Steps between C-alpha positions, in 0.01 A plus 500: 500500500323235718703293741343151541618244740502215257326450163544250208600608150139424392358725766735782409397461133132504592550824707705652216199430261249679710737768638762574239618812689592305817841336539500199732805432725506178703731301725674759699586462876376769728845645520528515126155653479610786738810566286268545194205654679512839321413318178174352608145623466331191637615212723373175643425562867778247585744779416314781686747535781568836664840517338362457146204731563749775614714448186218481244374854415327386184300231667124513456364150558573218745324178411421254785417148408300434813167614627631619837733793489561559866878444456519778239270776626705522821809615301504875533697547179200339317207605705590872491577526134173592344633479144575130556200271445485166677289227350416151631350171394168556663240239380767310307531240783136495589372181335790280625492643849128453530536138388772449765279665767226255429744208488602589859138549607392165363793326653396635836126453470515150351781356720716426199824497695372217710418310187844574352667362815282188484588450132865522573462221746277300265208524755133505412443749790180701504633721778162536669642746753567755219236768475396548139270772387326601173535846363156539355312766689797607705612866507836619376637843587759622254715766672628709211280481193759584247618294198595198704216533746245518213632178360471335842140628529408356152608160613326523832182586316558196277501285807159644588636698782360839618772760433562821682807723484684811609679745277643846538391630159149577375506290188185307443491141634484208257164322487642204705540716806196564715637788697811716520606679813765745583828410691334656807230235470743205531452404860118490464514301175753246639225359722286411193761288329568128502812572284714808488733544206756783521609673184603844610825680408750556775477872599540684825126453553498117445811398675390307810136520387421154627590508861346335804200735492433413129522121569277533800241672285480200256258211539634225710596210273547720188781480247760752421693538168791734437640547158588875547810576712614326826525834679127556461470249784632484852641159500478432879136606491435261206669213682296557811174498286602172343602330826188619686260377232376858420611412153436159358792546261718738311644490152804712471704571187675780672638526853677730741789446515551382137643266411378329810814358676533139596400453868242781493200386697253580225635197303381265771141623534293216343212716371732741314571429137807689373632539142811688418367811323428310183126581444571711180715226334331391173549510136198725472668753727796515277285548188288773660811682638679497165193633325484790748874565469480513118201744513672731756826514298290580191332780691824625639644534142181673380482739792169359615387448865630175647276232642502393866655831633550486879406788728842518678352680795221241561723209417288326242 
């Protein structure tokens, strides 16, 4: 039995066709799910509360529909049960998030917000005081060359940027990346970059990774993009770097705190561009996620290894 949060009749029929041995249950509240926990072999991560995990001896799979799983791997009842596999949507969101990353970057580097304000006022205003730059020949550092980071790197290469990156693993780098360093190389590599794009998972090692020391290591007048998690960045240090001109601009789809409350000083910093954690939103993301879910349910029914298994100790 697989407990899904919500699913149409057509989707249930599609899963039944590829996994006839799996019964799909949908639409339960968390409280109702706990009451029936002993029935389930797999659940959507929405239901993976400590109470359900304690009451579900048959559970073998928790399916997260996000790339980041920091909220789940900190649950001892899940982390410490080796027989329960956690999967995520790694790489599902990559294309849409990478598009959003470049939308933010181009808005910052081409002064599009000044043009938008002028258009709203019906003004032909060239805003000569806005510093516009071209990306051709600039260097982008992708911090976290995973599924999302690789998509960002591809787009940077398409803009004729030089691309360097850091990653924890030893997988070979794609052709579009000139050099890959280790996390320990970050401070040195920051000084090479005109643009820094952050795509690391939130773990104990990456929380607060971008602090005052990291921003000081960046080129003065460089750009910072965060589509990872807000807690990867020390917000006060980021605001100081923006106010001082150490950063020319920052594009942030995630913040700490999140949601960013009204009245928070980050809202009023003019060279910060903030979106409300929407980078993954796209029809393509839905299609890719559904394809992965179908394949994993098929594999679960067939007793085959699942895709996108998370190392619960590492957090990704």
